[in-house]
C-alpha positions, 0 to 999 in steps of 0.5 A, a space after each residue: 475512495 471514501 468507502 476504503 478510508 472509512 474501512 481503513 479507519 474502522 480497523 483501528 478500533 478507535 473512535 477518534 484515531 490518530 492517522 499519519 500520512 507519509 507522502 515521501 513517494 511524491 517528495 512530500 508534494 502538496 497535492 497528495 497531502 491535501 488529498 489525504 486531508 480532504 478525504 480523511 477529514 470527512 471522518 472522525 479522526 485526527 489526521 496528520 502527516 510526516 514530513 521527510 523533505 522539510 523539518 522532520 520530527 527529531 524523535 521519529 520513532 516516537 512520532 510513528 509509534 504515537 499513531 493508530 494508523 499510517 497511510 502511505 501515498 503513491 509515487 516513486 516506490 524506489 525513491 520512497 524506500 531509499 528515503 525511508 531507509 536513510 531515516 530508519 523509518 523502515 525499522 520504525 514502521 516494522 515496530 509499528 506493524 508489530 505493535 498493531 498499528 494499522 498500516 496501509 496505502 495506495 499504489 507505492 503504499 501498497 507494494 512497499 509492504 510485500 517482499 517485492 512488487 511491480 513498479 514504474 519508478 524507472 522510466 521505460 518498461 515496468 520493473 520488479 523491485 524488492 520491498 520491505 517484506 512485511 507481507 509474503 510474496 509480490 504485489 501489483 496495483 492498478 491491475 485493471 487501469 494501466 494496460 501494461 500491468 497485467 502482462 508485465 506482472 504475469 511475465 515477471 512471475 512466470 520468469 521468476 523475477 517476482 514471487 507468486 503474489 497478489 494483484 489488485 484492481 483500482 478500488 480494491 484493498 487487501 486486508 491482512 492481519 499479520 501475514 494472513 490475508 483476511 479479507 478483500 474489499 472494494 469501493 467499486 462494485 465490479 473490481 477484483 483482486 487476482 492471485 498469480 502463481 508460478 507453474 512451470 514456465 507459466 503464471 496461473 492467474 485466478 480471480 479473487 472476488 472482493 466484498 463491495 463496501 457500498 450499497 447495491 
């Protein structure tokens, strides 16, 4: 998804932005961190990471606020948010957001910013979970690539277990400014986002086209 990496970095407005990777959702596993460095190092930026399972920076707030962008990796959303709250990282990330630092991520790093989302953090069926609430409504990633995502999200919205919200196919990014959805972009030519609205006992799904970032 190098097209999305390039787009993400451009939102900082900086020629050589400082970017921090947070991989707590995978327990700071080497694989996720290495993928981050491999992708982001192909562009002009200063990549780094925040360890939460090794020696964590003493002044975590200053560390977070010293970056131009923060990218959150995927994994177990429930465990990730629990660790963040233990370190008060959720509060520092809100300060970063309010300061205008670009926040983003994939999978767990997408749903975490919304009021709630669809997660596979617990073994068995997909479940609904509350998240940080920076962005309104609910979110569901992997909408086209994991067979149970679409029916599960539709059912949860219809039953009122999740608020109305947005789903995204793989390769799609939902670009918000503040709490307003500004743009939908994609690294894949036929990928889309989807809006789900509760209507009575049903969830009404509507396609939201994404702007392809590559050459057609």
